[in-house]
C-alpha positions in Angstrom: 113.4 82.8 100.1 110.4 85.2 99.7 107.2 85.5 102.0 104.5 87.6 101.1 103.0 90.4 103.9 99.7 93.0 103.8 100.7 96.1 102.6 98.9 98.8 104.8 98.9 101.0 102.4 94.9 101.9 103.4 96.0 104.0 106.3 97.2 107.4 104.5 95.3 107.6 101.4 92.7 110.1 100.4 88.8 109.1 100.6 87.9 108.5 97.0 91.2 105.9 96.7 90.1 104.8 100.5 86.4 103.8 99.2 87.4 102.2 95.9 90.2 99.9 98.0 87.6 99.0 100.9 85.2 97.7 98.1 87.9 95.8 96.8 88.4 94.6 100.3 84.8 94.0 100.8 83.8 92.1 97.6 87.1 89.4 99.0 86.6 89.4 102.5 82.9 88.9 102.9 83.1 86.1 99.6 83.0 82.7 101.0 84.3 81.3 97.9 87.5 83.5 98.8 87.9 83.4 102.4 86.5 80.5 103.8 84.3 80.4 107.1 86.6 78.6 108.8 88.8 82.0 109.2 86.0 83.9 110.7 84.8 81.1 112.9 87.2 82.4 115.8 86.2 85.8 115.0 82.5 86.1 113.9 81.7 89.6 115.7 84.7 91.1 113.5 83.0 90.2 110.1 79.6 91.3 110.8 81.4 94.6 112.2 83.2 95.2 109.2 80.6 94.4 107.0 78.5 97.0 109.1 81.4 99.4 108.8 81.9 99.1 105.0 78.2 100.0 104.0 78.0 102.9 106.8 81.4 104.5 105.3 79.9 103.6 101.5 76.6 105.6 102.4 78.1 108.4 104.3 81.2 108.8 101.3 78.6 109.3 98.5 77.0 112.1 100.9 80.1 113.5 101.8 80.5 114.3 97.8 77.7 116.8 98.2 80.2 119.0 100.5 78.1 119.1 103.9 81.0 119.3 106.5 78.7 117.6 109.0 79.1 114.3 106.3 83.0 114.9 105.5 83.9 114.6 109.4 81.4 111.7 109.9 83.1 110.0 106.5 86.6 110.8 108.1 85.4 109.1 111.7 84.0 105.7 109.7 87.2 105.8 107.8 89.2 105.7 111.1 87.1 103.1 112.1 87.3 101.0 109.2 91.3 101.4 108.9 91.4 99.8 112.9 89.1 97.1 111.3 91.1 96.4 108.5 94.5 96.5 110.2 92.8 93.7 112.9 92.0 91.8 109.7 94.9 92.3 107.9 96.9 90.9 111.6 95.1 87.7 111.4 95.1 87.0 107.7 98.9 87.4 108.2 98.8 84.9 111.3 96.0 82.5 108.8 98.8 82.7 105.9 101.3 80.8 107.8 99.2 77.6 107.1 97.3 79.0 104.0 99.7 80.8 102.1 96.6 81.6 99.4 94.5 83.6 101.7 96.7 86.6 101.2 96.5 86.5 97.8 92.5 85.8 97.8 92.0 89.0 100.3 92.0 91.5 98.1 94.8 93.3 100.1 97.9 94.8 98.1 100.5 92.8 98.5 104.7 92.9 99.4 107.3 90.7 99.1 109.7 90.2 101.4 113.4 89.1 100.9 115.7 87.3 103.4 119.0 87.7 102.5 121.8 85.1 103.0 124.5 86.4 104.8 127.0 83.7 103.7 126.7 85.3 100.4 127.0 88.7 101.4 130.6 87.4 103.4 131.7 85.3 100.7 131.3 88.3 98.3 133.2 90.6 100.7 135.6 88.1 101.3 136.4 87.6 97.5 136.6 91.9 97.3 139.5 92.2 99.9 141.0 89.0 98.2 140.7 91.4 94.9 142.3 94.1 96.4 145.3 92.3 98.1 148.3 93.2 95.2 150.1 89.9 94.0 
């Protein structure tokens, strides 16, 4: 049996890749056709906080491209803030996906499959190997 989980690969990447990923997340997460209002109903402030933080990050990201050390420091601070908000959103999506698995696909996050192994199959294979090694 396989299940999907959100990869939190946005935590330790450079600013350009983070900016592109965040744009993808923002387009998906704030689209009511993809992520319904019912998902955000229990956490309406989180959606607004994320939207605002994402917009501020976008502005400072472009400003930091000019090389200002102050803008670069602010970009790094805002990226850390966004990572915290994305972690919170990812956790909520993981929980909501128990009932509505398509939310993970629509969220824009990268996904990984978790494979669960069957211990009986392993035991049967080990047993067969043991029998094969016994001389007749």
